[in-house]
C-alpha positions in Angstrom: -30.7 3.1 -49.1 -32.8 5.7 -51.0 -31.4 9.2 -50.5 -35.0 10.6 -50.4 -35.1 9.2 -46.8 -38.9 8.9 -46.8 -41.7 6.4 -47.4 -42.3 7.6 -50.9 -41.3 5.2 -53.7 -37.9 6.2 -55.2 -37.0 5.8 -58.8 -33.8 4.2 -57.7 -32.5 2.6 -54.5 -28.9 1.8 -53.9 -26.6 0.6 -51.2 -23.0 1.7 -50.5 -20.8 -1.2 -51.4 -23.2 -2.6 -53.9 -24.3 0.2 -56.1 -21.2 2.3 -56.5 -19.4 4.7 -54.2 -16.9 2.1 -53.3 -17.0 -1.7 -53.4 -18.0 -3.8 -50.5 -14.5 -5.3 -50.3 -12.7 -2.0 -50.5 -10.1 -1.3 -47.8 -11.4 2.3 -47.5 -14.3 4.3 -49.0 -15.5 7.9 -48.7 -19.2 8.5 -47.7 -21.3 11.4 -46.7 -21.2 12.1 -43.0 -25.0 11.5 -42.7 -24.4 7.8 -43.6 -22.0 7.3 -40.6 -23.3 6.2 -37.2 -21.2 6.0 -34.1 -21.4 2.5 -32.6 -19.7 3.1 -29.2 -18.4 -0.1 -27.6 -20.3 -2.6 -29.8 -17.8 -5.2 -31.1 -17.0 -4.8 -34.8 -18.1 -8.3 -35.7 -21.5 -7.5 -34.2 -21.8 -4.2 -36.1 -21.8 -6.2 -39.3 -25.4 -7.1 -38.4 -26.6 -3.6 -37.7 -27.6 -3.1 -41.3 -29.9 -6.2 -41.6 -31.1 -5.5 -38.0 -32.2 -2.1 -39.3 -34.3 -3.8 -42.0 -36.0 -5.8 -39.3 -36.5 -2.8 -37.1 -38.2 -0.9 -39.9 -40.6 -3.7 -40.6 -41.5 -3.9 -36.9 -42.0 -0.1 -36.8 -44.3 -0.4 -39.8 -46.4 -2.9 -38.0 -47.3 -0.7 -35.0 -46.8 -3.6 -32.6 -46.4 -2.8 -28.9 -45.1 -4.6 -25.8 -47.5 -7.3 -24.6 -48.7 -8.1 -28.2 -48.2 -11.5 -29.8 -46.4 -11.6 -33.2 -46.0 -14.4 -35.7 -42.9 -14.5 -37.9 -43.1 -16.6 -41.0 -39.6 -17.8 -41.9 -36.4 -17.7 -39.8 -33.7 -16.8 -42.3 -31.5 -13.9 -41.3 -34.2 -11.2 -41.6 -36.8 -13.4 -39.9 -34.5 -14.1 -37.0 -33.6 -10.5 -36.6 -37.2 -9.4 -36.8 -37.9 -11.8 -34.0 -35.0 -10.4 -32.1 -36.4 -6.8 -32.4 -39.8 -8.0 -31.3 -38.4 -9.8 -28.2 -36.4 -6.8 -27.4 -39.6 -4.8 -27.3 -41.4 -7.2 -25.0 -43.5 -8.9 -27.6 -44.4 -12.5 -27.4 -42.9 -14.0 -30.5 -43.9 -17.1 -32.5 -41.8 -18.4 -35.4 -43.0 -20.7 -38.1 -40.2 -22.5 -39.9 -39.7 -25.8 -41.8 -35.9 -26.1 -41.9 -34.4 -28.0 -38.9 -31.2 -25.9 -38.7 -33.2 -22.7 -38.7 -35.6 -24.0 -36.1 -32.7 -24.8 -33.9 -31.2 -21.3 -34.4 -34.5 -19.7 -33.5 -34.6 -21.7 -30.3 -30.9 -21.4 -29.3 -30.8 -17.7 -30.0 -33.7 -17.1 -27.6 -35.6 -14.9 -30.0 -38.7 -17.1 -30.1 -41.1 -18.0 -27.3 -42.6 -20.7 -29.6 -41.2 -22.4 -32.7 -43.8 -24.1 -35.0 -43.2 -26.5 -37.8 -45.9 -26.1 -40.6 -45.1 -29.6 -41.9 -46.1 -31.1 -38.6 -48.8 -28.9 -37.2 -51.6 -26.5 -38.2 -49.9 -23.2 -37.6 -53.0 -21.0 -37.5 -54.8 -23.3 -35.1 -51.7 -23.5 -32.9 -51.3 -19.7 -32.9 -55.0 -19.4 -31.8 -54.4 -22.0 -29.1 -51.4 -19.9 -27.8 -53.4 -16.7 -27.9 -56.6 -17.8 -26.1 -58.4 -18.3 -29.4 -57.9 -14.8 -30.9 -54.9 -15.1 -33.2 -51.7 -13.1 -33.5 -51.9 -9.3 -33.2 -49.3 -8.9 -36.0 -47.5 -11.2 -38.5 -44.4 -10.8 -40.6 -43.9 -12.7 -43.9 -40.1 -13.2 -44.1 -39.9 -16.2 -46.4 -40.9 -15.0 -49.9 -43.2 -18.0 -50.2 -46.9 -17.6 -51.1 -48.0 -20.3 -48.7 -46.4 -18.5 -45.8 -48.3 -15.3 -46.6 -51.5 -17.3 -46.7 -50.6 -18.7 -43.3 -50.0 -15.3 -41.9 -53.4 -14.1 -43.0 -55.1 -17.2 -41.5 -53.2 -16.9 -38.2 -53.8 -13.3 -37.2 -56.8 -12.0 -35.3 -59.5 -9.8 -36.9 -58.2 -6.2 -37.3 -54.6 -7.4 -37.3 -51.6 -6.1 -39.3 -49.6 -8.4 -41.6 -46.3 -7.0 -42.9 -44.7 -8.4 -46.0 -41.0 -8.1 -45.4 -39.6 -10.5 -48.1 -39.1 -9.7 -51.8 -40.8 -12.5 -53.7 -39.2 -14.0 -56.8 -42.5 -14.1 -58.6 -45.8 -12.2 -58.3 -47.7 -13.4 -55.2 -51.5 -14.0 -55.0 -53.5 -12.8 -52.1 -56.9 -14.1 -50.9 -58.7 -10.7 -50.7 -61.6 -12.4 -48.9 -59.4 -13.0 -45.9 -58.3 -9.4 -45.8 -61.8 -8.0 -46.2 -63.7 -10.4 -43.9 -61.1 -10.1 -41.1 -60.3 -6.4 -41.8 -56.6 -7.2 -42.0 -54.2 -4.4 -42.8 -51.5 -5.7 -45.2 -48.4 -3.5 -45.3 -45.2 -3.5 -47.3 -41.8 -2.5 -46.1 -38.4 -2.0 -47.7 -35.0 -1.5 -46.2 -35.0 1.2 -43.6 -35.6 4.9 -43.0 -33.4 6.5 -40.2 -33.6 3.2 -38.2 -29.9 2.8 -37.4 -29.7 5.0 -34.3 -32.6 3.2 -32.6 -31.1 -0.2 -33.6 -27.7 0.7 -32.2 -29.3 1.8 -28.9 -31.2 -1.5 -28.7 -27.9 -3.4 -29.0 -26.1 -1.1 -26.6 -28.9 -1.4 -24.0 -28.8 -5.2 -24.2 -32.2 -5.6 -25.7 -30.8 -7.4 -28.8 -27.9 -9.8 -28.6 -26.3 -10.1 -32.0 -23.7 -12.7 -31.0 -25.8 -15.8 -31.9 -26.3 -14.7 -35.5 -22.7 -14.9 -36.7 -22.6 -18.5 -38.0 -19.2 -18.4 -39.8 -15.9 -16.6 -39.8 -13.7 -17.2 -42.9 -10.5 -15.9 -44.4 -10.5 -13.8 -47.5 -9.1 -16.6 -49.6 -12.1 -18.8 -48.7 -14.6 -16.2 -49.7 -16.0 -18.1 -52.7 -16.1 -21.7 -51.4 -17.0 -21.0 -47.8 -18.7 -17.6 -48.3 -20.6 -17.1 -51.5 -21.2 -20.9 -52.1 -22.6 -21.3 -48.6 -25.0 -18.4 -48.9 -26.2 -19.5 -52.4 -26.3 -23.2 -52.1 -26.5 -23.9 -48.3 -28.3 -20.7 -47.1 -30.5 -22.7 -44.7 -27.4 -23.4 -42.5 -26.0 -19.8 -42.4 -27.1 -16.5 -41.0 -24.1 -14.1 -41.2 -20.7 -15.1 -42.5 -17.9 -12.7 -41.6 -14.8 -12.3 -43.8 -11.4 -11.2 -42.4 -8.2 -10.5 -44.5 
């Protein structure tokens, strides 16, 4: 992540294993001590999810949500599911809006959602208001990178709510400013994480987040291209985390 370690926009942002300092498939690399976090007795296969879980934790922290609130998560890809997991671990009632059948099933089977809604079959904002006594969600998280999902988040939250845009869109998005103005919605951005790892590790150690359901594949190194990269590029709706072992 950005070495500035703050909320200010950095000129460059890089990740160990992707942006130099040792490749992601290296047997060993050398890093500064500040980038190393003790994981205690967390199984190694689960620690592979600590990094994306930190992304989710940072987004949740940016929202200001608290226990007892109701949150709507738009999209249940890896980050959407992990965002829901953090919310559930905090005692937040969590609603997920998702189209894809496999992802809906994962949201249900993993236990991270109190309610899973299908926008192709129901009016998500109306259903959210029904589930919240007519008020709407206290916070919402756009985790799909789809403009229609952002629109739905704005429609489904209560007046004075917070909407956090977690995804990175492939093209510039449009925002209906009237919705933000008339409902006094606070629209916030979030990127990566800022010193979130220790809190995330503690959540896992305390049993507030169970990472086991999110590993959807374990493959050998020789299958990396066909069963790893190809799956994540062309069949990403069926996968959350694919682990590679030598």
